[in-house]
C-alpha positions in Angstrom: -34.2 -26.7 4.0 -37.9 -26.2 3.7 -37.5 -22.4 4.0 -34.9 -22.4 1.3 -37.1 -24.5 -1.0 -40.0 -22.1 -0.3 -37.8 -19.1 -1.2 -36.7 -20.8 -4.4 -40.3 -21.6 -5.3 -41.2 -17.9 -4.9 -38.3 -16.9 -7.1 -39.2 -19.3 -9.8 -42.8 -18.3 -9.6 -41.8 -14.8 -10.5 -42.3 -13.2 -7.1 -39.8 -11.0 -5.3 -37.5 -13.0 -3.1 -35.6 -12.4 0.0 -33.6 -14.9 2.0 -35.6 -17.3 4.1 -33.8 -16.1 7.3 -35.2 -12.6 6.7 -31.7 -11.3 5.8 -31.3 -9.6 2.4 -29.9 -11.6 -0.4 -26.3 -10.6 -1.4 -25.1 -9.9 -4.9 -21.5 -9.7 -6.0 -19.9 -8.8 -9.3 -17.8 -10.9 -11.6 -14.1 -10.2 -12.1 -13.2 -8.3 -15.1 -11.5 -11.3 -16.8 -13.1 -13.2 -19.6 -13.8 -16.9 -20.0 -16.5 -19.3 -21.0 -19.6 -19.4 -19.0 -21.4 -22.6 -17.9 -23.9 -22.0 -20.7 -21.0 -22.2 -23.3 -21.0 -18.5 -24.3 -18.1 -16.2 -23.7 -18.3 -14.0 -20.7 -18.5 -10.3 -21.6 -18.3 -7.6 -18.9 -20.2 -5.3 -21.2 -23.4 -7.5 -21.3 -26.2 -7.5 -18.7 -25.7 -11.1 -17.6 -25.4 -13.0 -14.3 -24.7 -16.3 -12.6 -27.2 -18.1 -10.4 -26.9 -21.6 -8.9 -30.3 -23.0 -10.1 -32.2 -20.7 -12.4 -32.3 -22.0 -16.0 -30.0 -20.4 -18.6 -31.9 -17.6 -20.4 -34.0 -16.6 -17.4 -34.4 -12.9 -17.2 -34.1 -11.5 -13.6 -34.9 -8.1 -12.3 -32.4 -7.2 -9.6 -33.1 -4.3 -7.2 -30.2 -2.8 -5.2 -31.8 -2.4 -1.8 -29.3 0.2 -0.8 -30.3 2.7 -3.5 -33.4 1.4 -5.3 -31.7 1.0 -8.7 -32.8 -1.9 -10.9 -31.5 -3.9 -13.8 -32.7 -6.9 -15.8 -30.0 -9.5 -16.5 -30.0 -12.8 -18.3 -28.7 -15.9 -16.5 -25.9 -17.5 -18.5 -23.6 -19.0 -15.8 -23.6 -20.9 -12.6 -22.5 -19.5 -9.2 -21.8 -17.8 -7.0 -20.1 -20.5 -5.0 -19.7 -18.5 -1.8 -22.2 -18.9 1.0 -24.7 -16.1 1.5 -24.4 -14.8 -2.0 -27.3 -15.5 -4.4 -26.2 -13.9 -7.7 -23.0 -12.7 -9.5 -23.5 -10.0 -12.0 -21.5 -8.7 -14.9 -19.5 -5.4 -14.7 -22.2 -3.7 -16.8 -25.0 -4.8 -14.4 -23.0 -3.7 -11.4 -22.5 -0.3 -12.9 -26.2 0.1 -13.5 -26.9 -1.0 -10.0 -24.2 1.4 -8.8 -22.2 -1.0 -6.6 -18.9 -2.7 -6.3 -18.2 -5.5 -3.9 -21.3 -6.8 -2.2 -24.8 -5.3 -2.1 -28.2 -6.5 -0.6 -30.7 -7.2 -3.4 -34.1 -8.5 -4.2 -34.7 -10.7 -7.3 -37.7 -11.1 -9.5 -37.9 -13.4 -12.5 -39.5 -11.5 -15.4 -39.3 -14.0 -18.3 -37.0 -16.1 -20.4 -34.9 -15.6 -23.5 -33.9 -18.7 -25.3 -31.4 -19.0 -28.2 -28.7 -16.7 -26.9 
């Protein structure tokens, strides 16, 4: 629990984060279906958005695909993923920019906030 809390503190402080166990964090992509996100906005597969369990809505996060080095900045607007060992779900547009489908090892870095979305 302490290791997890330390990793979360690093992430919230704006540092690059990896899993406390030394394993890479895993990202997945949302389905292509629409719906309403936990923040109340409509999910759009065309926007650079993501779901994270604890980061505040509006947080901007730089995601780096550790398999190919590609990066993207997304805005947190939903909660999830709710599957163990996954740290973030990204929209279809973000997955395309990161060039992955399914699961991918990533690093995360908070880069700011955007309110009033």
